[in-house]
C-alpha angles and dihedrals in degrees: 000000000000123000122221123187115237088215090059087050090051093050094046091049091049090053092046090052093050089048093050093049095053105025124052116211117273093231090057093047089051091051091048091051089050090049088056089062094047099042109108099193119084089214091049091051091049091052094048088050089053091051092051091049091049090052091050093050093046092054094043094046097035091235126139116273088224134022089232098070088183139214117307113246118184127192115194123190101198118196112226091230091060122102113200107211137189101029152355117303094221091052089051091051091052095047089052088055092050091054098042095046098048090104094030133083115275110223107163123106122202097225126028091225105031091046100202110162114239090217097225105053094253145166101059121203111248129196117187124192120186108224137175118269138043100277135099117215116199123195122181127200120185100201121201115204102223087081093030092062091059093059117127138193134186135178097218123190115261088248092064090083125171092322090058092050090051093050093049094048093048092048089051091051091047094051092047090054109155092344094086092052104242144242083082140197103214117209116197126188120200127189135354114090139302092282100043101042092070090051090051090056093049092047088052087067092061094064112102114249117260090036107112125205110277090226106085098215091049092047089054092048089053090053093048095047092047090053093047093046091052090047086063091078095220090132133181112340088357093283096120134274145105103286111072095140133024097197143358115212124188129196120187141190134185114276144188117286090240100059149044106207112197130178131182122204121176133212113204131223089286105057104183112195137138138169145193138182121221 
């Protein structure tokens, strides 16, 4: 058994959230630079250039990459040989949010209908998976809600197959248009049940770009969907062009023989994620 201090978890998470707010992932920036070369529209190339410049200035000046600094979502893979000592994990996560968001916009309201702002961007959303080993992996996603509002979920019949999934995803991208702030990263969940398929789509956004799905048939579906999405012509910021999406990521889980659950969750042109292993 290995002991990990909850206070250390809090400090690391606060650092990860600050890093995510100001510094976009290197794999994303590399993909965006590549998109600049492939974009056929002069307007689209200009927009991508602005996005790259915005990312550079945000990192150099330590200012948020987007005014919507998002809602904090934390994924924790907790090794079953880890003992968390000195406090409660959820409290540590929320305290990390309070620290990291002191200079950032507070966007969380305490009740979906009464709409009173909590004033510190808490509570975070915390997902914990118990895994083998003696390590704690922490992944942070600061999720802006321009893209989040465009999320879609459907419980398709089993007969829908891959073509039904493609049609649903393409319809979701078309309806999102400029509102999800393209160029996008498209997270897709397949399988499970109503409550799990959306989480699969969210987890798909954590995967670094240029890392295809290990299952060959899903990797092929990712390629086909990326091609089809970029053939829509929505383009950067929805103003026309070739590059509507930089990547399509699919995560799947076994499901009931009667259904084909599918969910789509978008990351906008400022995918704020960071991770650490303790």
